[in-house]
C-alpha positions in Angstrom: 47.1 -13.9 -19.3 50.3 -13.2 -21.4 53.8 -12.1 -21.1 55.2 -10.7 -24.0 59.0 -10.0 -23.7 60.3 -6.9 -26.3 64.3 -7.5 -26.8 66.5 -5.9 -28.8 70.4 -6.2 -29.0 71.3 -4.5 -32.4 74.1 -2.9 -34.3 71.4 0.6 -34.5 72.8 1.4 -30.9 75.7 2.5 -32.1 74.5 4.7 -34.6 72.4 7.6 -31.9 69.4 8.5 -35.1 69.3 4.8 -35.8 69.2 4.5 -32.3 66.2 6.9 -31.4 63.9 5.8 -34.1 64.5 2.0 -32.0 63.3 4.0 -29.3 60.7 4.7 -31.1 59.9 1.4 -32.5 60.0 -0.4 -29.2 58.0 2.8 -27.4 55.3 1.7 -29.8 55.7 -1.9 -29.4 55.2 -1.3 -25.4 51.9 0.8 -26.5 50.6 -1.9 -28.5 51.4 -4.9 -25.9 50.8 -2.9 -22.7 47.0 -3.8 -21.5 46.2 -4.7 -17.6 46.1 -8.7 -18.3 49.5 -8.9 -19.8 52.6 -8.4 -18.3 54.9 -6.7 -20.9 59.1 -6.5 -20.1 61.4 -4.6 -22.0 64.7 -4.0 -21.1 66.8 -2.4 -23.1 67.9 1.7 -24.2 67.0 2.7 -20.1 70.0 4.9 -19.7 67.9 7.8 -21.1 66.4 9.3 -18.3 63.4 11.4 -20.1 62.4 7.8 -22.5 62.2 6.3 -18.9 59.8 9.0 -17.9 57.9 8.3 -21.7 57.5 4.6 -20.5 56.2 5.6 -17.0 53.5 7.9 -18.5 52.4 4.9 -21.0 52.1 2.8 -17.8 50.4 5.1 -15.9 47.8 6.0 -18.6 46.9 2.5 -19.3 46.5 2.5 -15.3 48.6 -0.8 -15.3 51.2 -2.0 -12.1 54.2 -1.1 -13.0 58.2 -1.3 -12.7 60.8 0.5 -14.4 64.3 -0.6 -13.6 67.2 2.3 -13.7 70.3 1.7 -15.5 72.2 -1.4 -14.6 75.6 -1.4 -13.1 76.8 -4.1 -15.5 75.4 -1.7 -18.9 77.3 1.2 -17.5 80.5 -1.0 -17.0 80.1 -2.7 -20.3 79.8 1.1 -22.2 82.1 2.6 -20.1 85.1 -0.7 -21.1 83.5 -0.1 -24.8 84.0 3.5 -25.5 87.6 4.5 -23.5 89.0 0.9 -25.5 87.5 2.2 -28.6 88.8 6.2 -28.0 92.4 4.6 -27.1 92.6 3.0 -30.6 91.5 6.2 -32.6 94.1 8.2 -30.4 96.7 5.8 -31.6 95.8 5.2 -34.8 95.3 9.2 -35.6 98.5 10.5 -34.0 100.4 8.4 -36.7 99.6 11.4 -38.8 99.3 14.1 -36.5 102.0 16.2 -34.7 102.6 17.7 -31.9 100.2 20.7 -31.5 97.0 19.2 -33.6 93.8 18.3 -32.0 92.2 14.6 -32.3 88.8 14.2 -32.7 87.6 10.6 -31.0 84.0 9.2 -31.8 81.3 10.0 -29.0 82.7 12.9 -28.0 82.5 16.8 -29.5 85.7 18.3 -27.0 88.6 17.3 -29.0 91.7 16.1 -27.5 94.9 18.4 -27.3 97.8 16.4 -28.7 100.7 18.2 -26.6 102.8 14.9 -27.7 102.8 11.3 -28.9 100.7 9.7 -26.4 102.3 5.6 -25.8 100.0 2.4 -25.7 101.2 2.1 -22.2 100.2 5.3 -21.0 97.0 6.0 -22.4 96.0 2.8 -21.0 97.2 3.8 -17.5 94.8 7.1 -18.2 92.3 4.6 -18.7 92.5 2.8 -16.1 92.3 5.5 -13.9 89.4 7.2 -15.4 87.4 4.0 -15.3 88.5 3.1 -11.6 87.4 7.3 -11.0 84.0 6.9 -12.8 83.3 3.7 -11.0 83.3 5.4 -7.6 81.6 8.7 -9.7 79.3 7.2 -12.1 76.9 9.4 -14.5 73.7 8.6 -15.7 74.0 9.7 -18.9 76.3 7.5 -20.8 76.3 9.7 -23.8 78.9 11.9 -22.4 81.6 9.1 -20.9 83.5 10.1 -24.3 83.4 13.7 -23.6 84.2 13.0 -19.7 87.5 10.6 -21.0 88.7 13.2 -23.7 88.8 15.7 -20.3 90.5 13.9 -18.5 93.4 13.1 -20.8 93.8 16.7 -21.7 93.9 17.6 -17.9 96.0 14.8 -17.2 98.7 16.2 -20.0 98.3 19.3 -19.2 
């Protein structure tokens, strides 16, 4: 009996196309390693419900005991912090060459920030803290929506 640990912390997770390829590679590796005698632990990219279901189907087909962990709060908080901080820096840098009335595109969001006036770092930090507090109480299963949610929060707060 063996234990196979498949672990990856990779810059490819910052690019959605590369992340999709990585998910495929990890799934294929799990499929190769899974059997009734070995323990396979894969703790990565588990925030996508459909992906978790695909892994569930793999282990069910192999007729082996299994456990699929839900998204950990640590991963969620890390992503929430990272995404909102990156967005604040983008807003500050972009508004240097923008004027009120412009729309600002931020990474990870398909919704744009409606810049009604220049925003100061202190105000953006306050909005970020409020958003994080709210989001901790009402977490989303889809981490990919954090950026859009933060943009919507900023837009509502500015109007």
